[in-house]
C-alpha positions as CSV (number, residue, x, y, z in Angstrom):
1,X,-15.7,21.2,-5.9
2,X,-18.2,19.8,-3.4
3,X,-18.5,16.4,-1.8
4,X,-22.0,15.4,-0.9
5,X,-22.4,12.3,1.4
6,X,-25.7,10.5,1.3
7,X,-27.2,7.7,3.4
8,X,-26.6,5.3,0.4
9,X,-22.8,5.8,0.7
10,X,-22.7,7.7,-2.6
11,X,-20.6,10.9,-3.0
12,X,-21.0,13.5,-5.7
13,X,-17.9,15.4,-6.8
14,X,-17.9,18.4,-9.1
15,X,-15.3,20.4,-10.9
16,X,-12.5,22.5,-9.2
17,X,-11.2,25.8,-10.5
18,X,-7.7,25.1,-9.1
19,X,-5.8,23.1,-6.5
20,X,-3.4,25.1,-4.3
21,X,-1.8,25.3,-0.9
22,X,0.5,23.4,1.4
23,X,-0.7,20.1,3.0
24,X,0.6,17.0,4.8
25,X,-0.8,13.6,4.0
26,X,-1.3,10.8,6.6
27,X,1.5,8.4,7.5
28,X,2.7,5.6,5.3
29,X,0.5,2.6,5.5
30,X,3.2,0.0,4.6
31,X,5.6,1.4,7.2
32,X,2.9,1.6,9.9
33,X,1.9,-2.0,9.5
34,X,5.5,-3.2,9.7
35,X,6.4,-1.0,12.7
36,X,3.4,-2.4,14.6
37,X,4.4,-6.0,13.8
38,X,8.1,-5.6,14.6
39,X,7.3,-3.7,17.8
40,X,5.1,-6.6,18.9
41,X,8.0,-9.0,18.3
42,X,10.7,-6.9,19.9
43,X,11.9,-6.7,23.5
44,X,11.2,-3.4,25.2
45,X,9.3,-0.4,24.0
46,X,8.8,0.9,20.5
47,X,7.4,4.3,19.7
48,X,5.8,4.9,16.3
49,X,5.4,8.6,15.4
50,X,3.2,9.7,12.6
51,X,1.4,6.4,12.3
52,X,-1.5,6.1,9.9
53,X,-4.8,6.0,11.9
54,X,-6.9,4.1,9.3
55,X,-8.9,0.9,9.3
56,X,-6.2,-1.3,7.9
57,X,-3.6,-0.3,10.5
58,X,-6.2,-0.6,13.3
59,X,-6.5,-4.2,12.2
60,X,-2.8,-4.7,12.7
61,X,-3.0,-3.1,16.2
62,X,-5.8,-5.3,17.3
63,X,-4.0,-8.5,16.1
64,X,-0.7,-7.4,17.8
65,X,-2.6,-7.0,21.1
66,X,-4.2,-10.4,20.7
67,X,-0.7,-11.9,20.2
68,X,0.7,-10.4,23.4
69,X,1.8,-6.8,22.7
70,X,0.7,-3.9,25.0
71,X,-0.1,-0.9,22.9
72,X,-1.0,2.6,24.0
73,X,-2.7,4.5,21.2
74,X,-2.4,8.2,20.9
75,X,-3.4,10.5,18.0
76,X,0.1,10.7,16.5
77,X,2.1,8.2,18.5
78,X,1.9,4.5,19.3
79,X,3.7,3.1,22.3
80,X,4.3,-0.6,21.9
81,X,5.6,-2.9,24.6
82,X,6.7,-6.1,22.8
83,X,6.6,-9.7,23.7
84,X,10.3,-10.4,22.9
85,X,9.3,-13.0,20.3
86,X,7.2,-15.0,22.8
87,X,3.8,-14.5,21.2
88,X,0.7,-15.4,23.1
89,X,-1.9,-17.9,21.7
90,X,-4.7,-15.5,20.7
91,X,-8.0,-15.8,22.6
92,X,-10.0,-15.0,19.4
93,X,-9.7,-15.2,15.7
94,X,-7.3,-12.8,14.1
95,X,-9.5,-10.6,12.0
96,X,-7.5,-8.7,9.4
97,X,-10.5,-6.7,8.1
98,X,-9.6,-5.6,4.6
99,X,-5.9,-5.7,5.0
100,X,-3.9,-8.2,2.9
101,X,-0.7,-6.8,4.3
102,X,-1.8,-7.6,7.8
103,X,-2.7,-11.2,7.0
104,X,0.4,-12.0,4.9
105,X,3.0,-10.4,7.2
106,X,1.6,-11.6,10.5
107,X,1.2,-15.1,9.0
108,X,4.9,-15.2,8.3
109,X,5.8,-13.6,11.7
110,X,3.9,-16.1,13.9
111,X,4.0,-19.3,11.7
112,X,6.8,-20.7,13.9
113,X,5.9,-19.1,17.2
114,X,2.2,-19.5,18.0
115,X,0.5,-22.7,19.3
116,X,-2.7,-22.0,17.4
117,X,-4.3,-19.1,15.5
118,X,-6.9,-18.6,12.9
119,X,-6.7,-15.7,10.4
120,X,-9.8,-14.3,8.7
121,X,-11.0,-11.0,7.2
122,X,-13.8,-9.3,5.4
123,X,-15.4,-10.8,2.3
124,X,-13.0,-9.0,0.0
125,X,-9.9,-10.3,1.9
126,X,-11.3,-13.8,2.1
127,X,-11.4,-13.9,-1.7
128,X,-7.8,-12.9,-2.2
129,X,-5.0,-15.4,-2.9
130,X,-2.9,-16.5,0.0
131,X,-1.1,-19.5,-1.6
132,X,1.8,-17.3,-2.7
133,X,2.6,-16.9,1.0
134,X,1.4,-20.3,2.4
135,X,3.5,-22.3,-0.1
136,X,6.9,-20.9,0.8
137,X,6.1,-20.9,4.5
138,X,5.0,-24.5,4.3
139,X,8.3,-25.3,2.5
140,X,10.0,-23.9,5.6
141,X,8.0,-26.4,7.8
142,X,5.1,-24.2,8.8
143,X,1.8,-26.1,9.6
144,X,-0.8,-24.0,7.8
145,X,-4.2,-25.0,6.5
146,X,-6.4,-22.9,4.3
147,X,-9.6,-23.3,2.2
148,X,-9.4,-25.4,-1.0
149,X,-9.5,-22.2,-3.1
150,X,-6.3,-20.9,-1.4
151,X,-8.0,-18.2,0.5
152,X,-8.7,-17.4,4.2
153,X,-9.8,-18.4,6.8
154,X,-6.3,-19.8,7.5
155,X,-5.3,-21.9,10.5
156,X,-1.7,-22.0,11.9
157,X,-0.3,-24.3,14.5
158,X,3.2,-24.1,15.9
159,X,6.0,-26.1,14.2
160,X,9.8,-25.8,13.9
161,X,10.8,-23.8,10.8
162,X,13.9,-24.4,8.8
163,X,15.8,-21.7,6.9
164,X,15.8,-21.8,3.1
165,X,16.5,-19.8,0.0
166,X,13.5,-18.7,-2.0
167,X,13.4,-16.9,-5.3
168,X,10.2,-14.9,-5.7
169,X,8.3,-16.1,-8.8
170,X,6.3,-12.8,-8.8
171,X,7.5,-9.5,-7.5
172,X,5.8,-9.1,-4.1
173,X,7.1,-7.2,-1.1
174,X,4.4,-8.9,1.1
175,X,5.6,-12.4,0.2
176,X,9.3,-11.3,0.7
177,X,8.5,-9.8,4.1
178,X,6.5,-12.9,5.3
179,X,9.4,-15.2,4.5
180,X,12.0,-12.9,6.1
181,X,9.9,-12.6,9.2
182,X,9.5,-16.4,9.3
183,X,13.2,-16.7,9.0
184,X,13.7,-14.8,12.2
185,X,12.0,-17.7,14.1
186,X,14.2,-20.4,12.7
187,X,16.9,-21.8,15.0
188,X,19.9,-22.0,12.7
189,X,21.1,-20.8,9.3
190,X,20.1,-17.9,7.1
191,X,16.8,-17.5,5.2
192,X,17.4,-15.8,1.9
193,X,14.9,-14.2,-0.4
194,X,16.0,-13.6,-4.0
195,X,14.1,-10.9,-5.9
196,X,14.7,-10.5,-9.7
197,X,12.8,-7.2,-9.6
198,X,13.3,-4.7,-6.7
199,X,10.2,-4.4,-4.5
200,X,9.5,-2.0,-1.7
201,X,12.1,-2.5,1.0
202,X,10.6,-1.1,4.2
203,X,10.8,-4.5,6.0
204,X,14.6,-4.7,5.4
205,X,15.1,-1.1,6.6
206,X,13.0,-1.5,9.7
207,X,14.6,-4.8,10.6
208,X,17.9,-3.0,10.7
209,X,16.4,-0.3,12.9
210,X,15.2,-3.0,15.3
211,X,18.8,-4.3,15.5
212,X,18.3,-7.4,13.4
213,X,21.3,-8.4,11.2
214,X,20.2,-8.2,7.6
215,X,22.6,-8.9,4.7
216,X,21.7,-7.5,1.3
217,X,23.8,-8.3,-1.7
218,X,23.7,-8.6,-5.5
219,X,24.4,-11.9,-7.2
220,X,23.7,-12.7,-10.9
221,X,22.0,-9.3,-11.3
222,X,19.4,-10.3,-8.6
223,X,19.0,-8.9,-5.1
224,X,19.5,-11.2,-2.2
225,X,18.2,-10.4,1.3
226,X,19.4,-12.7,4.1
227,X,18.3,-12.9,7.8
228,X,19.8,-15.1,10.4
229,X,17.5,-17.2,12.5
230,X,17.2,-16.9,16.3
231,X,17.5,-13.2,16.4
232,X,15.7,-11.1,19.0
233,X,14.5,-7.7,18.0
234,X,15.1,-4.6,20.2
235,X,12.5,-1.9,20.6
236,X,13.2,1.4,18.8
237,X,11.7,4.7,17.7
238,X,10.1,4.7,14.2
239,X,9.2,7.9,12.4
240,X,6.6,7.3,9.7
241,X,6.8,9.7,6.7
242,X,3.8,10.8,4.7
243,X,2.4,8.1,2.4
244,X,3.5,8.7,-1.2
245,X,0.7,6.5,-2.4
246,X,-1.8,8.8,-0.7
247,X,0.1,11.9,-1.9
248,X,-0.3,10.6,-5.5
249,X,-4.0,11.4,-5.5
250,X,-3.4,15.1,-4.7
251,X,-0.4,15.3,-7.0
252,X,-2.4,14.1,-10.0
253,X,-5.2,16.5,-9.0
254,X,-2.8,19.5,-9.1
255,X,-1.2,18.2,-12.3
256,X,-4.5,18.1,-14.3
257,X,-6.6,21.0,-12.9
258,X,-5.5,24.2,-14.7
259,X,-3.9,26.9,-12.6
260,X,-2.9,24.6,-9.7
261,X,0.1,24.9,-7.5
262,X,0.3,22.5,-4.6
263,X,3.0,21.4,-2.1
264,X,2.8,18.3,0.0
265,X,5.3,18.2,2.9
266,X,7.1,15.3,4.6
267,X,6.4,12.6,2.0
268,X,8.3,9.4,2.0
269,X,10.6,9.2,-1.1
270,X,11.9,5.7,-0.8
271,X,13.2,4.8,-4.3
272,X,11.1,1.6,-4.3
273,X,7.9,3.6,-4.0
274,X,8.4,6.6,-6.3
275,X,7.7,5.1,-9.7
276,X,4.6,7.1,-10.0
277,X,6.5,10.4,-9.7
278,X,8.8,9.2,-12.5
279,X,5.9,8.3,-14.7
280,X,4.1,11.6,-14.1
281,X,7.3,13.6,-14.9
282,X,7.6,11.5,-18.1
283,X,4.1,12.5,-19.0
284,X,5.1,16.2,-18.6
285,X,4.0,16.9,-15.0
286,X,5.8,19.8,-13.4
287,X,7.1,18.1,-10.2
288,X,9.9,19.4,-8.0
289,X,11.4,17.7,-4.9
290,X,12.5,20.0,-2.1
291,X,14.0,19.7,1.4
292,X,15.0,16.1,0.7
293,X,16.6,14.4,3.8
294,X,16.9,11.1,5.5
295,X,15.0,10.3,8.8
296,X,15.3,7.0,10.5
297,X,16.6,5.2,7.4
298,X,13.9,6.5,5.1
299,X,14.3,9.3,2.4
300,X,11.7,12.0,3.0
301,X,11.0,15.4,1.3
302,X,8.5,17.9,0.1
303,X,6.8,17.6,-3.3
304,X,5.6,20.7,-5.3
305,X,3.4,20.1,-8.4
306,X,2.0,22.7,-10.8
307,X,-0.5,22.1,-13.5
308,X,0.8,21.3,-17.0
309,X,-0.2,19.6,-20.2
310,X,0.3,15.9,-20.0
311,X,1.0,13.4,-22.7
312,X,0.4,9.6,-22.9
313,X,3.1,7.2,-22.0
314,X,3.9,3.4,-21.7
315,X,4.2,1.9,-18.3
316,X,6.1,-1.4,-18.6
317,X,6.2,-4.5,-16.4
318,X,9.5,-3.7,-14.8
319,X,8.0,-0.5,-13.4
320,X,5.0,-2.0,-11.8
321,X,6.4,-3.0,-8.4
322,X,7.3,0.6,-7.7
323,X,3.9,2.0,-8.6
324,X,1.4,-0.9,-8.4
325,X,-0.9,1.0,-5.9
326,X,-0.8,4.1,-8.1
327,X,-2.1,2.5,-11.3
328,X,-5.7,3.7,-10.6
329,X,-4.8,7.3,-10.2
330,X,-2.2,7.2,-13.0
331,X,-5.0,6.0,-15.2
332,X,-6.9,9.2,-14.4
333,X,-3.8,11.2,-15.4
334,X,-3.8,9.2,-18.6
335,X,-7.4,10.1,-19.3
336,X,-6.6,13.8,-18.7
337,X,-3.6,13.6,-21.0
338,X,-3.4,13.7,-24.8
339,X,-2.4,10.5,-26.5
340,X,-2.3,6.8,-25.7
341,X,-1.2,5.3,-22.4
342,X,-0.6,1.6,-22.1
343,X,0.0,-0.4,-18.9
344,X,1.6,-3.9,-19.2
345,X,2.6,-6.5,-16.7
346,X,0.0,-5.4,-14.1
347,X,-1.9,-8.6,-13.6
348,X,-1.4,-8.3,-9.9
349,X,-4.1,-5.6,-10.0
350,X,-6.7,-8.3,-10.5
351,X,-6.2,-9.7,-7.0
352,X,-6.3,-6.5,-5.0
353,X,-9.3,-5.3,-3.0
354,X,-11.2,-5.7,-6.3
355,X,-10.2,-6.5,-9.8
356,X,-8.7,-3.1,-10.3
357,X,-8.1,-3.4,-14.0
358,X,-11.8,-4.1,-14.6
359,X,-12.9,-1.4,-12.1
360,X,-10.7,1.3,-13.7
361,X,-11.6,0.5,-17.2
362,X,-15.4,0.2,-16.5
363,X,-15.4,3.5,-14.5
364,X,-13.5,5.4,-17.2
365,X,-15.8,4.1,-19.8
366,X,-18.8,5.3,-17.7
367,X,-17.2,8.8,-17.9
368,X,-16.8,8.7,-21.6
369,X,-13.1,7.9,-21.7
370,X,-11.8,5.5,-24.4
371,X,-10.3,2.8,-22.2
372,X,-9.7,-0.9,-23.1
373,X,-9.0,-3.8,-20.7
374,X,-6.1,-6.1,-21.4
375,X,-5.3,-9.4,-19.6
376,X,-2.3,-7.8,-17.8
377,X,-3.2,-4.1,-18.0
378,X,-5.1,-1.5,-19.9
379,X,-5.0,1.0,-22.8
380,X,-6.3,4.5,-22.4
381,X,-6.7,6.9,-25.4
382,X,-6.7,10.2,-23.6
383,X,-8.0,13.5,-25.0
384,X,-8.3,15.6,-21.9
385,X,-12.1,15.1,-21.8
386,X,-13.9,13.4,-19.0
387,X,-17.7,13.4,-18.8
388,X,-19.9,12.9,-15.8
389,X,-22.1,10.1,-14.4
390,X,-22.0,7.4,-11.8
391,X,-19.2,5.0,-11.1
392,X,-18.7,2.2,-8.6
393,X,-15.7,2.0,-6.4
394,X,-16.4,-1.7,-5.8
395,X,-15.6,-1.0,-2.1
396,X,-11.9,-0.2,-3.2
397,X,-10.4,2.8,-1.5
398,X,-8.0,3.6,-4.4
399,X,-10.7,3.3,-7.0
400,X,-13.0,5.7,-5.1
401,X,-10.3,8.4,-4.6
402,X,-9.1,8.1,-8.2
403,X,-12.6,8.9,-9.6
404,X,-13.0,11.7,-7.1
405,X,-9.8,13.2,-8.7
406,X,-11.2,12.6,-12.2
407,X,-14.4,14.5,-11.3
408,X,-12.3,17.6,-10.7
409,X,-12.0,18.2,-14.4
410,X,-15.2,16.4,-15.5
411,X,-17.8,18.3,-17.6
412,X,-20.5,17.2,-15.2
413,X,-20.5,16.0,-11.6
414,X,-19.4,12.4,-10.9
415,X,-21.2,10.2,-8.4
416,X,-19.0,7.5,-6.7
417,X,-20.7,4.5,-5.0
418,X,-19.3,2.9,-1.8
419,X,-17.3,5.9,-0.8
420,X,-16.7,4.7,2.8
421,X,-14.0,2.4,1.5
422,X,-11.7,5.5,1.6
423,X,-11.5,5.0,5.3
424,X,-9.3,1.9,4.8
425,X,-6.2,4.0,3.9
426,X,-7.0,7.7,3.8
427,X,-9.8,8.7,6.1
428,X,-9.0,12.4,5.9
429,X,-9.0,12.5,2.1
430,X,-12.3,14.4,1.8
431,X,-11.1,17.0,4.3
432,X,-7.8,17.6,2.5
433,X,-9.4,17.7,-0.9
434,X,-11.8,20.3,0.3
435,X,-9.0,22.3,1.8
436,X,-6.9,22.5,-1.4
437,X,-9.6,22.6,-4.1
438,X,-11.2,25.9,-5.1
439,X,-14.7,25.0,-6.4
440,X,-16.0,26.5,-9.6
């Protein structure tokens, strides 16, 4: 397996004989974003060990600095001296780059705190919907203005926020987090988010670590998360585990390349994030969890995967929140499997870095896979056969890495356009893949 970079940002990936070894993937992107933001809001010093040094998280660091945090950046540790909730009016626009998490979470965090701020991002981010965050924040009293199409740039001016109860119409950890963060800046009462379907809960766990009082309870079979207004966070130490979403690419690679045996150490195993592991096991993947423990409120462990014969499966709407980022690489597993795989209830994929449903289906079709696009998902008729050719990542990091994994079992080499998008979340992907892949 060889990766050839060219001046046109195209990479060529060829077959691998096996995937083997023991590796560690970079830190969890979701946790890194939240640790930076909460460290900015907190009093005193926060240390973030194992943070993800990637473009998206660098955007969060830059914005936290503009809002008043002092941040010392080291290769594996961030030292953040927070502003105690008294954020500074930024001297420049808040450029979130490609990171929707940065824009949505910081928007909630400063909506009731900053005199004036403008959020923007790259062309992809400026085309993604922000109404789902702006509407509930506006209902709390936030003064927010956006373009008529509901996208950034977004202007925020300070206003007094009021607590409220909000039931998520669509499962979204980013919307939930934005509302909870805004709730911290209200003066009285509790802000409550009701989620009918469990979404990733890193914000709630980290708030507890920053000594905020968070009340979580079940009512009418729905999860309620409540935060009291007027709380001041206290700096703490955060240990960031390996990102299970990044690990998924290597796990699928080892599952589909014959003769493989790979162990990934120190991976976050938060139950709201491990849906992809369950789906792969359901498809017949040989996956074992080892050395499972809890560190700083997060479940962590080692994952061993050995190659096996996979079968198609159905991925239903209620599973999507726990594996939404892994649908692209699970689609590659489905193409390598025998039988039909269907994905339903995944319309959220249409408003990611690109329309991931269209990008996945088009790319698989280019490689000779029988794949069909559906309004809320896709259907893949797998037979274990993947051809070669050129596919476009559409500047989407997860699409690019997914087709690199597909190439490991393709009959001919696969060229992937706009490869540099990988730097958004997994800049060491090429290096790790070369380290574990034995080329034919």
